[in-house]
Backbone as XML, in Angstrom:
<?xml version="1.0"?>
<chain id="A" units="angstrom">
  <residue number="1" name="UNK">
    <atom name="N" x="73.646" y="140.952" z="52.131"/>
    <atom name="CA" x="72.759" y="140.390" z="51.128"/>
    <atom name="C" x="73.222" y="140.843" z="49.743"/>
  </residue>
  <residue number="2" name="UNK">
    <atom name="N" x="73.155" y="139.982" z="48.783"/>
    <atom name="CA" x="73.586" y="140.227" z="47.409"/>
    <atom name="C" x="72.530" y="141.007" z="46.626"/>
  </residue>
  <residue number="3" name="UNK">
    <atom name="N" x="72.942" y="141.783" z="45.622"/>
    <atom name="CA" x="72.004" y="142.439" z="44.708"/>
    <atom name="C" x="71.525" y="141.477" z="43.633"/>
  </residue>
  <residue number="4" name="UNK">
    <atom name="N" x="72.230" y="140.405" z="43.471"/>
    <atom name="CA" x="71.903" y="139.406" z="42.468"/>
    <atom name="C" x="70.606" y="138.692" z="42.835"/>
  </residue>
  <residue number="5" name="UNK">
    <atom name="N" x="69.715" y="138.595" z="41.881"/>
    <atom name="CA" x="68.407" y="137.992" z="42.106"/>
    <atom name="C" x="68.437" y="136.526" z="41.696"/>
  </residue>
  <residue number="6" name="UNK">
    <atom name="N" x="68.173" y="135.656" z="42.644"/>
    <atom name="CA" x="68.079" y="134.221" z="42.368"/>
    <atom name="C" x="66.616" y="133.830" z="42.525"/>
  </residue>
  <residue number="7" name="UNK">
    <atom name="N" x="66.137" y="133.044" z="41.580"/>
    <atom name="CA" x="64.730" y="132.661" z="41.572"/>
    <atom name="C" x="64.631" y="131.143" z="41.450"/>
  </residue>
  <residue number="8" name="UNK">
    <atom name="N" x="63.715" y="130.576" z="42.237"/>
    <atom name="CA" x="63.381" y="129.168" z="42.123"/>
    <atom name="C" x="61.895" y="129.104" z="41.821"/>
  </residue>
  <residue number="9" name="UNK">
    <atom name="N" x="61.554" y="128.518" z="40.678"/>
    <atom name="CA" x="60.149" y="128.412" z="40.271"/>
    <atom name="C" x="59.779" y="126.934" z="40.198"/>
  </residue>
  <residue number="10" name="UNK">
    <atom name="N" x="58.776" y="126.548" z="40.975"/>
    <atom name="CA" x="58.332" y="125.154" z="41.048"/>
    <atom name="C" x="57.048" y="125.007" z="40.234"/>
  </residue>
  <residue number="11" name="UNK">
    <atom name="N" x="57.090" y="124.101" z="39.259"/>
    <atom name="CA" x="55.984" y="123.904" z="38.320"/>
    <atom name="C" x="55.445" y="122.502" z="38.532"/>
  </residue>
  <residue number="12" name="UNK">
    <atom name="N" x="54.139" y="122.413" z="38.757"/>
    <atom name="CA" x="53.501" y="121.129" z="39.035"/>
    <atom name="C" x="52.545" y="120.763" z="37.888"/>
  </residue>
  <residue number="13" name="UNK">
    <atom name="N" x="53.010" y="119.906" z="36.972"/>
    <atom name="CA" x="52.142" y="119.498" z="35.859"/>
    <atom name="C" x="50.976" y="118.633" z="36.337"/>
  </residue>
  <residue number="14" name="UNK">
    <atom name="N" x="49.899" y="118.671" z="35.576"/>
    <atom name="CA" x="48.790" y="117.742" z="35.822"/>
    <atom name="C" x="49.309" y="116.321" z="35.595"/>
  </residue>
  <residue number="15" name="UNK">
    <atom name="N" x="48.660" y="115.368" z="36.219"/>
    <atom name="CA" x="49.055" y="113.976" z="36.060"/>
    <atom name="C" x="49.096" y="113.614" z="34.572"/>
  </residue>
  <residue number="16" name="UNK">
    <atom name="N" x="50.184" y="112.986" z="34.166"/>
    <atom name="CA" x="50.341" y="112.555" z="32.783"/>
    <atom name="C" x="50.817" y="113.644" z="31.824"/>
  </residue>
  <residue number="17" name="UNK">
    <atom name="N" x="51.054" y="114.862" z="32.330"/>
    <atom name="CA" x="51.426" y="115.975" z="31.451"/>
    <atom name="C" x="52.877" y="116.417" z="31.596"/>
  </residue>
  <residue number="18" name="UNK">
    <atom name="N" x="53.679" y="115.725" z="32.396"/>
    <atom name="CA" x="55.046" y="116.201" z="32.633"/>
    <atom name="C" x="55.857" y="116.284" z="31.342"/>
  </residue>
  <residue number="19" name="UNK">
    <atom name="N" x="55.699" y="115.337" z="30.454"/>
    <atom name="CA" x="56.444" y="115.359" z="29.192"/>
    <atom name="C" x="56.093" y="116.576" z="28.353"/>
  </residue>
  <residue number="20" name="UNK">
    <atom name="N" x="54.811" y="116.857" z="28.228"/>
    <atom name="CA" x="54.373" y="118.015" z="27.447"/>
    <atom name="C" x="54.843" y="119.320" z="28.077"/>
  </residue>
  <residue number="21" name="UNK">
    <atom name="N" x="54.735" y="119.415" z="29.395"/>
    <atom name="CA" x="55.174" y="120.629" z="30.088"/>
    <atom name="C" x="56.675" y="120.811" z="29.924"/>
  </residue>
  <residue number="22" name="UNK">
    <atom name="N" x="57.441" y="119.741" z="30.099"/>
    <atom name="CA" x="58.902" y="119.806" z="29.937"/>
    <atom name="C" x="59.258" y="120.308" z="28.537"/>
  </residue>
  <residue number="23" name="UNK">
    <atom name="N" x="58.620" y="119.768" z="27.508"/>
    <atom name="CA" x="58.903" y="120.187" z="26.131"/>
    <atom name="C" x="58.599" y="121.666" z="25.916"/>
  </residue>
  <residue number="24" name="UNK">
    <atom name="N" x="57.484" y="122.136" z="26.447"/>
    <atom name="CA" x="57.131" y="123.556" z="26.297"/>
    <atom name="C" x="58.158" y="124.445" z="26.987"/>
  </residue>
  <residue number="25" name="UNK">
    <atom name="N" x="58.598" y="124.048" z="28.160"/>
    <atom name="CA" x="59.591" y="124.848" z="28.888"/>
    <atom name="C" x="60.936" y="124.835" z="28.172"/>
  </residue>
  <residue number="26" name="UNK">
    <atom name="N" x="61.346" y="123.678" z="27.689"/>
    <atom name="CA" x="62.621" y="123.576" z="26.983"/>
    <atom name="C" x="62.638" y="124.461" z="25.734"/>
  </residue>
  <residue number="27" name="UNK">
    <atom name="N" x="61.499" y="124.635" z="25.108"/>
    <atom name="CA" x="61.423" y="125.414" z="23.870"/>
    <atom name="C" x="61.759" y="126.889" z="24.078"/>
  </residue>
  <residue number="28" name="UNK">
    <atom name="N" x="61.533" y="127.424" z="25.278"/>
    <atom name="CA" x="61.775" y="128.859" z="25.502"/>
    <atom name="C" x="63.132" y="129.144" z="26.152"/>
  </residue>
  <residue number="29" name="UNK">
    <atom name="N" x="63.816" y="128.124" z="26.604"/>
    <atom name="CA" x="65.092" y="128.339" z="27.313"/>
    <atom name="C" x="66.115" y="129.103" z="26.468"/>
  </residue>
  <residue number="30" name="UNK">
    <atom name="N" x="66.340" y="128.761" z="25.197"/>
    <atom name="CA" x="67.344" y="129.520" z="24.434"/>
    <atom name="C" x="67.042" y="131.019" z="24.365"/>
  </residue>
  <residue number="31" name="UNK">
    <atom name="N" x="65.791" y="131.390" z="24.240"/>
    <atom name="CA" x="65.437" y="132.813" z="24.190"/>
    <atom name="C" x="65.750" y="133.490" z="25.522"/>
  </residue>
  <residue number="32" name="UNK">
    <atom name="N" x="65.472" y="132.820" z="26.629"/>
    <atom name="CA" x="65.739" y="133.402" z="27.946"/>
    <atom name="C" x="67.240" y="133.549" z="28.156"/>
  </residue>
  <residue number="33" name="UNK">
    <atom name="N" x="68.023" y="132.584" z="27.716"/>
    <atom name="CA" x="69.478" y="132.677" z="27.861"/>
    <atom name="C" x="70.024" y="133.934" z="27.181"/>
  </residue>
  <residue number="34" name="UNK">
    <atom name="N" x="69.341" y="134.422" z="26.166"/>
    <atom name="CA" x="69.770" y="135.629" z="25.464"/>
    <atom name="C" x="69.284" y="136.923" z="26.074"/>
  </residue>
  <residue number="35" name="UNK">
    <atom name="N" x="68.461" y="136.852" z="27.117"/>
    <atom name="CA" x="67.920" y="138.066" z="27.741"/>
    <atom name="C" x="68.988" y="138.784" z="28.561"/>
  </residue>
  <residue number="36" name="UNK">
    <atom name="N" x="68.871" y="140.097" z="28.588"/>
    <atom name="CA" x="69.794" y="140.927" z="29.355"/>
    <atom name="C" x="69.733" y="140.569" z="30.836"/>
  </residue>
  <residue number="37" name="UNK">
    <atom name="N" x="70.900" y="140.324" z="31.428"/>
    <atom name="CA" x="70.972" y="140.050" z="32.859"/>
    <atom name="C" x="70.828" y="138.599" z="33.252"/>
  </residue>
  <residue number="38" name="UNK">
    <atom name="N" x="70.521" y="137.711" z="32.295"/>
    <atom name="CA" x="70.368" y="136.285" z="32.620"/>
    <atom name="C" x="71.743" y="135.667" z="32.808"/>
  </residue>
  <residue number="39" name="UNK">
    <atom name="N" x="72.038" y="135.270" z="34.030"/>
    <atom name="CA" x="73.305" y="134.593" z="34.337"/>
    <atom name="C" x="73.148" y="133.084" z="34.291"/>
  </residue>
  <residue number="40" name="UNK">
    <atom name="N" x="71.960" y="132.618" z="34.697"/>
    <atom name="CA" x="71.739" y="131.187" z="34.860"/>
    <atom name="C" x="70.249" y="130.950" z="34.753"/>
  </residue>
  <residue number="41" name="UNK">
    <atom name="N" x="69.829" y="130.009" z="33.919"/>
    <atom name="CA" x="68.416" y="129.683" z="33.755"/>
    <atom name="C" x="68.377" y="128.212" z="33.370"/>
  </residue>
  <residue number="42" name="UNK">
    <atom name="N" x="68.121" y="127.350" z="34.340"/>
    <atom name="CA" x="68.230" y="125.920" z="34.110"/>
    <atom name="C" x="67.004" y="125.182" z="34.633"/>
  </residue>
  <residue number="43" name="UNK">
    <atom name="N" x="66.535" y="124.242" z="33.845"/>
    <atom name="CA" x="65.384" y="123.426" z="34.205"/>
    <atom name="C" x="65.858" y="122.149" z="34.883"/>
  </residue>
  <residue number="44" name="UNK">
    <atom name="N" x="65.185" y="121.793" z="35.971"/>
    <atom name="CA" x="65.478" y="120.568" z="36.718"/>
    <atom name="C" x="64.177" y="119.792" z="36.892"/>
  </residue>
  <residue number="45" name="UNK">
    <atom name="N" x="64.297" y="118.477" z="36.996"/>
    <atom name="CA" x="63.123" y="117.632" z="37.221"/>
    <atom name="C" x="63.228" y="116.994" z="38.592"/>
  </residue>
  <residue number="46" name="UNK">
    <atom name="N" x="62.174" y="117.153" z="39.392"/>
    <atom name="CA" x="62.151" y="116.596" z="40.735"/>
    <atom name="C" x="61.727" y="115.138" z="40.742"/>
  </residue>
  <residue number="47" name="UNK">
    <atom name="N" x="61.995" y="114.478" z="41.832"/>
    <atom name="CA" x="61.610" y="113.074" z="41.978"/>
    <atom name="C" x="60.102" y="112.921" z="42.181"/>
  </residue>
  <residue number="48" name="UNK">
    <atom name="N" x="59.423" y="114.047" z="42.400"/>
    <atom name="CA" x="57.976" y="114.029" z="42.630"/>
    <atom name="C" x="57.197" y="114.553" z="41.423"/>
  </residue>
  <residue number="49" name="UNK">
    <atom name="N" x="57.780" y="114.443" z="40.225"/>
    <atom name="CA" x="57.162" y="114.911" z="38.974"/>
    <atom name="C" x="56.903" y="116.411" z="38.957"/>
  </residue>
  <residue number="50" name="UNK">
    <atom name="N" x="57.724" y="117.164" z="39.676"/>
    <atom name="CA" x="57.697" y="118.615" z="39.534"/>
    <atom name="C" x="58.831" y="119.004" z="38.596"/>
  </residue>
  <residue number="51" name="UNK">
    <atom name="N" x="58.704" y="120.180" z="38.007"/>
    <atom name="CA" x="59.767" y="120.770" z="37.217"/>
    <atom name="C" x="60.166" y="122.043" z="37.932"/>
  </residue>
  <residue number="52" name="UNK">
    <atom name="N" x="61.458" y="122.287" z="38.019"/>
    <atom name="CA" x="61.952" y="123.417" z="38.802"/>
    <atom name="C" x="62.947" y="124.210" z="37.964"/>
  </residue>
  <residue number="53" name="UNK">
    <atom name="N" x="62.661" y="125.503" z="37.799"/>
    <atom name="CA" x="63.637" y="126.396" z="37.197"/>
    <atom name="C" x="64.468" y="126.996" z="38.316"/>
  </residue>
  <residue number="54" name="UNK">
    <atom name="N" x="65.784" y="126.991" z="38.147"/>
    <atom name="CA" x="66.688" y="127.713" z="39.020"/>
    <atom name="C" x="67.285" y="128.798" z="38.134"/>
  </residue>
  <residue number="55" name="UNK">
    <atom name="N" x="67.137" y="130.047" z="38.568"/>
    <atom name="CA" x="67.538" y="131.190" z="37.753"/>
    <atom name="C" x="68.427" y="132.124" z="38.562"/>
  </residue>
  <residue number="56" name="UNK">
    <atom name="N" x="69.308" y="132.826" z="37.871"/>
    <atom name="CA" x="70.086" y="133.894" z="38.496"/>
    <atom name="C" x="70.114" y="135.062" z="37.517"/>
  </residue>
  <residue number="57" name="UNK">
    <atom name="N" x="69.815" y="136.252" z="38.041"/>
    <atom name="CA" x="69.760" y="137.477" z="37.254"/>
    <atom name="C" x="70.675" y="138.514" z="37.885"/>
  </residue>
  <residue number="58" name="UNK">
    <atom name="N" x="71.290" y="139.340" z="37.041"/>
    <atom name="CA" x="72.203" y="140.378" z="37.540"/>
    <atom name="C" x="71.536" y="141.281" z="38.571"/>
  </residue>
  <residue number="59" name="UNK">
    <atom name="N" x="70.223" y="141.498" z="38.402"/>
    <atom name="CA" x="69.501" y="142.388" z="39.320"/>
    <atom name="C" x="68.019" y="142.026" z="39.332"/>
  </residue>
  <residue number="60" name="UNK">
    <atom name="N" x="67.335" y="142.501" z="40.349"/>
    <atom name="CA" x="65.887" y="142.298" z="40.440"/>
    <atom name="C" x="65.182" y="142.956" z="39.261"/>
  </residue>
  <residue number="61" name="UNK">
    <atom name="N" x="65.658" y="144.122" z="38.857"/>
    <atom name="CA" x="65.042" y="144.851" z="37.749"/>
    <atom name="C" x="65.074" y="144.015" z="36.467"/>
  </residue>
  <residue number="62" name="UNK">
    <atom name="N" x="66.216" y="143.348" z="36.219"/>
    <atom name="CA" x="66.312" y="142.525" z="35.015"/>
    <atom name="C" x="65.410" y="141.303" z="35.101"/>
  </residue>
  <residue number="63" name="UNK">
    <atom name="N" x="65.273" y="140.736" z="36.287"/>
    <atom name="CA" x="64.346" y="139.616" z="36.443"/>
    <atom name="C" x="62.909" y="140.080" z="36.207"/>
  </residue>
  <residue number="64" name="UNK">
    <atom name="N" x="62.562" y="141.249" z="36.745"/>
    <atom name="CA" x="61.201" y="141.766" z="36.532"/>
    <atom name="C" x="60.942" y="142.034" z="35.051"/>
  </residue>
  <residue number="65" name="UNK">
    <atom name="N" x="61.955" y="142.509" z="34.321"/>
    <atom name="CA" x="61.804" y="142.690" z="32.871"/>
    <atom name="C" x="61.541" y="141.341" z="32.204"/>
  </residue>
  <residue number="66" name="UNK">
    <atom name="N" x="62.260" y="140.316" z="32.632"/>
    <atom name="CA" x="62.028" y="138.966" z="32.116"/>
    <atom name="C" x="60.587" y="138.528" z="32.387"/>
  </residue>
  <residue number="67" name="UNK">
    <atom name="N" x="60.106" y="138.789" z="33.587"/>
    <atom name="CA" x="58.750" y="138.368" z="33.962"/>
    <atom name="C" x="57.670" y="139.053" z="33.125"/>
  </residue>
  <residue number="68" name="UNK">
    <atom name="N" x="57.969" y="140.232" z="32.588"/>
    <atom name="CA" x="57.016" y="140.961" z="31.742"/>
    <atom name="C" x="57.270" y="140.710" z="30.256"/>
  </residue>
  <residue number="69" name="UNK">
    <atom name="N" x="58.284" y="139.921" z="29.933"/>
    <atom name="CA" x="58.721" y="139.759" z="28.550"/>
    <atom name="C" x="58.039" y="138.642" z="27.786"/>
  </residue>
  <residue number="70" name="UNK">
    <atom name="N" x="58.432" y="138.507" z="26.533"/>
    <atom name="CA" x="57.790" y="137.537" z="25.636"/>
    <atom name="C" x="57.974" y="136.078" z="26.038"/>
  </residue>
  <residue number="71" name="UNK">
    <atom name="N" x="59.108" y="135.716" z="26.628"/>
    <atom name="CA" x="59.321" y="134.314" z="26.997"/>
    <atom name="C" x="58.330" y="133.867" z="28.069"/>
  </residue>
  <residue number="72" name="UNK">
    <atom name="N" x="58.108" y="134.702" z="29.070"/>
    <atom name="CA" x="57.160" y="134.335" z="30.132"/>
    <atom name="C" x="55.738" y="134.309" z="29.575"/>
  </residue>
  <residue number="73" name="UNK">
    <atom name="N" x="55.413" y="135.251" z="28.698"/>
    <atom name="CA" x="54.082" y="135.213" z="28.061"/>
    <atom name="C" x="53.901" y="133.916" z="27.275"/>
  </residue>
  <residue number="74" name="UNK">
    <atom name="N" x="54.949" y="133.513" z="26.552"/>
    <atom name="CA" x="54.881" y="132.280" z="25.778"/>
    <atom name="C" x="54.723" y="131.062" z="26.695"/>
  </residue>
  <residue number="75" name="UNK">
    <atom name="N" x="55.482" y="131.028" z="27.786"/>
    <atom name="CA" x="55.354" y="129.925" z="28.740"/>
    <atom name="C" x="53.924" y="129.853" z="29.278"/>
  </residue>
  <residue number="76" name="UNK">
    <atom name="N" x="53.398" y="130.993" z="29.670"/>
    <atom name="CA" x="52.039" y="131.040" z="30.219"/>
    <atom name="C" x="51.028" y="130.496" z="29.216"/>
  </residue>
  <residue number="77" name="UNK">
    <atom name="N" x="51.145" y="130.909" z="27.959"/>
    <atom name="CA" x="50.222" y="130.437" z="26.921"/>
    <atom name="C" x="50.378" y="128.940" z="26.664"/>
  </residue>
  <residue number="78" name="UNK">
    <atom name="N" x="51.627" y="128.488" z="26.574"/>
    <atom name="CA" x="51.889" y="127.073" z="26.271"/>
    <atom name="C" x="51.392" y="126.142" z="27.387"/>
  </residue>
  <residue number="79" name="UNK">
    <atom name="N" x="51.436" y="126.603" z="28.629"/>
    <atom name="CA" x="51.090" y="125.739" z="29.753"/>
    <atom name="C" x="49.616" y="125.817" z="30.156"/>
  </residue>
  <residue number="80" name="UNK">
    <atom name="N" x="48.849" y="126.604" z="29.438"/>
    <atom name="CA" x="47.410" y="126.739" z="29.730"/>
    <atom name="C" x="46.759" y="125.355" z="29.801"/>
  </residue>
  <residue number="81" name="UNK">
    <atom name="N" x="46.155" y="125.034" z="30.958"/>
    <atom name="CA" x="45.443" y="123.777" z="31.151"/>
    <atom name="C" x="46.319" y="122.570" z="31.462"/>
  </residue>
  <residue number="82" name="UNK">
    <atom name="N" x="47.643" y="122.752" z="31.516"/>
    <atom name="CA" x="48.532" y="121.609" z="31.749"/>
    <atom name="C" x="49.050" y="121.520" z="33.180"/>
  </residue>
  <residue number="83" name="UNK">
    <atom name="N" x="48.741" y="122.517" z="34.009"/>
    <atom name="CA" x="49.289" y="122.548" z="35.365"/>
    <atom name="C" x="48.248" y="122.160" z="36.410"/>
  </residue>
  <residue number="84" name="UNK">
    <atom name="N" x="48.710" y="121.471" z="37.455"/>
    <atom name="CA" x="47.843" y="121.061" z="38.553"/>
    <atom name="C" x="47.660" y="122.183" z="39.570"/>
  </residue>
  <residue number="85" name="UNK">
    <atom name="N" x="48.593" y="123.143" z="39.581"/>
    <atom name="CA" x="48.557" y="124.244" z="40.557"/>
    <atom name="C" x="49.318" y="125.422" z="39.956"/>
  </residue>
  <residue number="86" name="UNK">
    <atom name="N" x="49.060" y="126.615" z="40.480"/>
    <atom name="CA" x="49.845" y="127.764" z="40.016"/>
    <atom name="C" x="51.332" y="127.558" z="40.317"/>
  </residue>
  <residue number="87" name="UNK">
    <atom name="N" x="52.185" y="128.108" z="39.474"/>
    <atom name="CA" x="53.625" y="128.016" z="39.671"/>
    <atom name="C" x="54.023" y="128.770" z="40.932"/>
  </residue>
  <residue number="88" name="UNK">
    <atom name="N" x="54.845" y="128.124" z="41.763"/>
    <atom name="CA" x="55.382" y="128.768" z="42.969"/>
    <atom name="C" x="56.680" y="129.459" z="42.578"/>
  </residue>
  <residue number="89" name="UNK">
    <atom name="N" x="56.765" y="130.758" z="42.826"/>
    <atom name="CA" x="57.970" y="131.512" z="42.486"/>
    <atom name="C" x="58.572" y="132.065" z="43.767"/>
  </residue>
  <residue number="90" name="UNK">
    <atom name="N" x="59.843" y="131.724" z="43.990"/>
    <atom name="CA" x="60.558" y="132.186" z="45.181"/>
    <atom name="C" x="61.716" y="133.070" z="44.737"/>
  </residue>
  <residue number="91" name="UNK">
    <atom name="N" x="61.663" y="134.332" z="45.081"/>
    <atom name="CA" x="62.709" y="135.306" z="44.766"/>
    <atom name="C" x="63.593" y="135.426" z="46.000"/>
  </residue>
  <residue number="92" name="UNK">
    <atom name="N" x="64.896" y="135.155" z="45.844"/>
    <atom name="CA" x="65.785" y="135.146" z="47.003"/>
    <atom name="C" x="67.092" y="135.867" z="46.673"/>
  </residue>
  <residue number="93" name="UNK">
    <atom name="N" x="67.792" y="136.256" z="47.723"/>
    <atom name="CA" x="69.059" y="136.972" z="47.590"/>
    <atom name="C" x="70.081" y="136.313" z="48.497"/>
  </residue>
  <residue number="94" name="UNK">
    <atom name="N" x="71.277" y="136.092" z="47.967"/>
    <atom name="CA" x="72.316" y="135.372" z="48.682"/>
    <atom name="C" x="72.804" y="136.088" z="49.928"/>
  </residue>
  <residue number="95" name="UNK">
    <atom name="N" x="73.028" y="135.309" z="50.949"/>
    <atom name="CA" x="73.647" y="135.788" z="52.182"/>
    <atom name="C" x="74.994" y="135.074" z="52.261"/>
  </residue>
  <residue number="96" name="UNK">
    <atom name="N" x="76.086" y="135.758" z="51.868"/>
    <atom name="CA" x="77.382" y="135.086" z="51.837"/>
    <atom name="C" x="77.843" y="134.645" z="53.221"/>
  </residue>
  <residue number="97" name="UNK">
    <atom name="N" x="78.138" y="133.377" z="53.330"/>
    <atom name="CA" x="78.643" y="132.801" z="54.572"/>
    <atom name="C" x="79.692" y="131.770" z="54.190"/>
  </residue>
  <residue number="98" name="UNK">
    <atom name="N" x="80.794" y="131.743" z="54.895"/>
    <atom name="CA" x="81.829" y="130.748" z="54.611"/>
    <atom name="C" x="82.599" y="131.080" z="53.346"/>
  </residue>
  <residue number="99" name="UNK">
    <atom name="N" x="83.044" y="130.034" z="52.642"/>
    <atom name="CA" x="83.827" y="130.213" z="51.430"/>
    <atom name="C" x="82.941" y="130.756" z="50.310"/>
  </residue>
  <residue number="100" name="UNK">
    <atom name="N" x="83.394" y="131.826" z="49.658"/>
    <atom name="CA" x="82.609" y="132.460" z="48.605"/>
    <atom name="C" x="82.218" y="131.467" z="47.521"/>
  </residue>
  <residue number="101" name="UNK">
    <atom name="N" x="83.147" y="130.605" z="47.112"/>
    <atom name="CA" x="82.870" y="129.648" z="46.041"/>
    <atom name="C" x="81.772" y="128.650" z="46.415"/>
  </residue>
  <residue number="102" name="UNK">
    <atom name="N" x="81.610" y="128.405" z="47.694"/>
    <atom name="CA" x="80.626" y="127.417" z="48.132"/>
    <atom name="C" x="79.376" y="128.051" z="48.728"/>
  </residue>
  <residue number="103" name="UNK">
    <atom name="N" x="79.432" y="129.355" z="48.973"/>
    <atom name="CA" x="78.311" y="130.017" z="49.638"/>
    <atom name="C" x="77.320" y="130.682" z="48.705"/>
  </residue>
  <residue number="104" name="UNK">
    <atom name="N" x="77.692" y="130.864" z="47.428"/>
    <atom name="CA" x="76.798" y="131.502" z="46.473"/>
    <atom name="C" x="76.869" y="130.782" z="45.139"/>
  </residue>
  <residue number="105" name="UNK">
    <atom name="N" x="75.802" y="130.836" z="44.345"/>
    <atom name="CA" x="75.847" y="130.311" z="42.979"/>
    <atom name="C" x="76.830" y="131.184" z="42.210"/>
  </residue>
  <residue number="106" name="UNK">
    <atom name="N" x="77.790" y="130.595" z="41.511"/>
    <atom name="CA" x="78.790" y="131.408" z="40.807"/>
    <atom name="C" x="78.161" y="132.292" z="39.741"/>
  </residue>
  <residue number="107" name="UNK">
    <atom name="N" x="78.751" y="133.458" z="39.530"/>
    <atom name="CA" x="78.292" y="134.341" z="38.468"/>
    <atom name="C" x="78.855" y="133.867" z="37.141"/>
  </residue>
  <residue number="108" name="UNK">
    <atom name="N" x="78.244" y="134.297" z="36.058"/>
    <atom name="CA" x="78.736" y="133.932" z="34.730"/>
    <atom name="C" x="80.168" y="134.426" z="34.543"/>
  </residue>
  <residue number="109" name="UNK">
    <atom name="N" x="80.473" y="135.613" z="35.037"/>
    <atom name="CA" x="81.818" y="136.180" z="34.896"/>
    <atom name="C" x="82.847" y="135.329" z="35.631"/>
  </residue>
  <residue number="110" name="UNK">
    <atom name="N" x="82.488" y="134.792" z="36.776"/>
    <atom name="CA" x="83.425" y="134.006" z="37.574"/>
    <atom name="C" x="83.721" y="132.655" z="36.932"/>
  </residue>
  <residue number="111" name="UNK">
    <atom name="N" x="82.804" y="132.156" z="36.123"/>
    <atom name="CA" x="82.998" y="130.834" z="35.527"/>
    <atom name="C" x="83.790" y="130.885" z="34.229"/>
  </residue>
  <residue number="112" name="UNK">
    <atom name="N" x="84.124" y="132.077" z="33.757"/>
    <atom name="CA" x="84.888" y="132.210" z="32.506"/>
    <atom name="C" x="86.346" y="132.041" z="32.743"/>
  </residue>
</chain>
């Protein structure tokens, strides 16, 4: 198992609010990209009107610092009343199998 912390966060906007939620999330992405340990932090839109963050952090400790930091506080404040359900957060760790390049999300160092 990898020490690298990968997180998938599923956000379910209230009906008719996906545009507003997307804009609020996009506004904090640059700040998160500058956080210590952030390797990957990307917003995706599902076919079912969900928004999904896929994140990779150097360590669980750095992800936990992010979760207690200003960007997450800002997201929480901005999304007040706009969500249909609480955000689902899945914290996972890679189990390398097969070819390394295809078995794990690449690290920032590997992509340089």
